[in-house]
Backbone as CSV, one residue per row, in Angstrom:
resi,resn,N_x,N_y,N_z,CA_x,CA_y,CA_z,C_x,C_y,C_z
1,UNK,-8.164,-2.995,1.242,-7.653,-1.654,1.181,-8.693,-0.705,1.750
2,UNK,-8.180,0.308,2.416,-9.069,1.318,2.979,-8.479,2.692,2.746
3,UNK,-9.341,3.652,2.553,-8.948,5.049,2.454,-9.462,5.715,3.720
4,UNK,-8.534,6.119,4.585,-8.903,6.703,5.864,-8.656,8.201,5.856
5,UNK,-9.500,8.918,6.572,-9.307,10.357,6.689,-8.128,10.634,7.615
6,UNK,-7.507,11.773,7.431,-6.385,12.151,8.273,-6.774,12.282,9.731
7,UNK,-8.009,12.720,9.985,-8.444,12.879,11.371,-8.505,11.536,12.091
8,UNK,-8.703,10.466,11.357,-8.700,9.128,11.949,-7.309,8.770,12.452
9,UNK,-6.295,9.341,11.813,-4.913,8.971,12.123,-4.123,10.154,12.680
10,UNK,-4.739,10.883,13.574,-4.071,11.970,14.304,-3.619,13.128,13.431
11,UNK,-4.310,13.381,12.338,-4.019,14.548,11.493,-5.220,15.466,11.605
12,UNK,-5.143,16.529,12.426,-6.328,17.332,12.699,-6.860,18.137,11.511
13,UNK,-6.028,18.426,10.514,-6.494,19.215,9.374,-7.325,18.347,8.429
14,UNK,-8.311,18.978,7.811,-9.099,18.250,6.816,-8.338,18.215,5.498
15,UNK,-8.686,17.286,4.642,-8.072,17.193,3.321,-6.936,16.198,3.234
16,UNK,-6.577,15.560,4.325,-5.524,14.549,4.313,-6.148,13.169,4.372
17,UNK,-5.589,12.248,3.588,-6.078,10.874,3.545,-4.901,9.926,3.566
18,UNK,-5.158,8.717,4.025,-4.122,7.691,4.014,-4.709,6.426,3.406
19,UNK,-3.997,5.888,2.448,-4.385,4.634,1.820,-3.711,3.508,2.596
20,UNK,-4.516,2.660,3.216,-3.999,1.574,4.041,-4.237,0.237,3.341
21,UNK,-3.184,-0.521,3.274,-3.299,-1.848,2.673,-2.314,-2.784,3.351
22,UNK,-2.580,-4.044,3.221,-1.702,-5.061,3.778,-1.660,-6.215,2.788
23,UNK,-1.151,-7.309,3.172,-0.918,-8.451,2.299,-1.991,-8.620,1.222
24,UNK,-1.774,-7.990,0.100,-2.685,-8.131,-1.038,-1.830,-8.199,-2.290
25,UNK,-2.340,-8.853,-3.292,-1.554,-8.959,-4.511,-1.599,-7.641,-5.291
26,UNK,-0.631,-7.452,-6.134,-0.465,-6.198,-6.869,-1.682,-5.865,-7.731
27,UNK,-2.250,-6.857,-8.397,-3.378,-6.618,-9.288,-4.582,-6.054,-8.530
28,UNK,-4.858,-6.598,-7.364,-5.991,-6.096,-6.567,-5.722,-4.682,-6.080
29,UNK,-4.482,-4.406,-5.704,-4.141,-3.076,-5.227,-4.290,-2.052,-6.348
30,UNK,-3.796,-2.370,-7.546,-3.910,-1.464,-8.688,-5.376,-1.232,-9.031
31,UNK,-6.172,-2.284,-9.031,-7.598,-2.150,-9.329,-8.287,-1.237,-8.299
32,UNK,-7.976,-1.418,-7.038,-8.594,-0.595,-5.991,-8.216,0.873,-6.148
33,UNK,-6.959,1.149,-6.430,-6.513,2.538,-6.603,-7.183,3.148,-7.835
34,UNK,-7.293,2.396,-8.910,-7.948,2.905,-10.113,-9.423,3.216,-9.845
35,UNK,-10.089,2.357,-9.100,-11.503,2.598,-8.766,-11.657,3.854,-7.918
36,UNK,-10.779,4.002,-6.919,-10.854,5.195,-6.075,-10.590,6.452,-6.894
37,UNK,-9.627,6.390,-7.795,-9.310,7.540,-8.643,-10.515,7.928,-9.498
38,UNK,-11.135,6.923,-10.145,-12.299,7.210,-10.994,-13.431,7.823,-10.178
39,UNK,-13.670,7.287,-9.001,-14.736,7.815,-8.152,-14.426,9.250,-7.732
40,UNK,-13.228,9.478,-7.212,-12.871,10.812,-6.723,-12.778,11.811,-7.867
41,UNK,-12.242,11.423,-8.996,-12.144,12.317,-10.129,-13.535,12.654,-10.667
42,UNK,-14.421,11.674,-10.676,-15.794,11.897,-11.124,-16.532,12.873,-10.222
43,UNK,-16.287,12.800,-8.932,-16.914,13.741,-7.991,-16.388,15.150,-8.229
44,UNK,-15.096,15.262,-8.504,-14.500,16.577,-8.751,-15.061,17.188,-10.022
45,UNK,-15.200,16.389,-11.060,-15.711,16.880,-12.342,-17.172,17.319,-12.220
46,UNK,-17.927,16.644,-11.356,-19.335,16.974,-11.177,-19.537,18.245,-10.340
47,UNK,-18.538,18.599,-9.562,-18.657,19.768,-8.663,-18.540,21.088,-9.403
């Protein structure tokens, strides 16, 4: 799984992201999303 910026995918404005994934099992996908959420939420709380 990857979290790509919008500018990587032809979205010129900042603040847009795309979560890219392919053949992966549900458990790994849920774990990855939860980790990203905790990281991003933690950064927001610290700001």
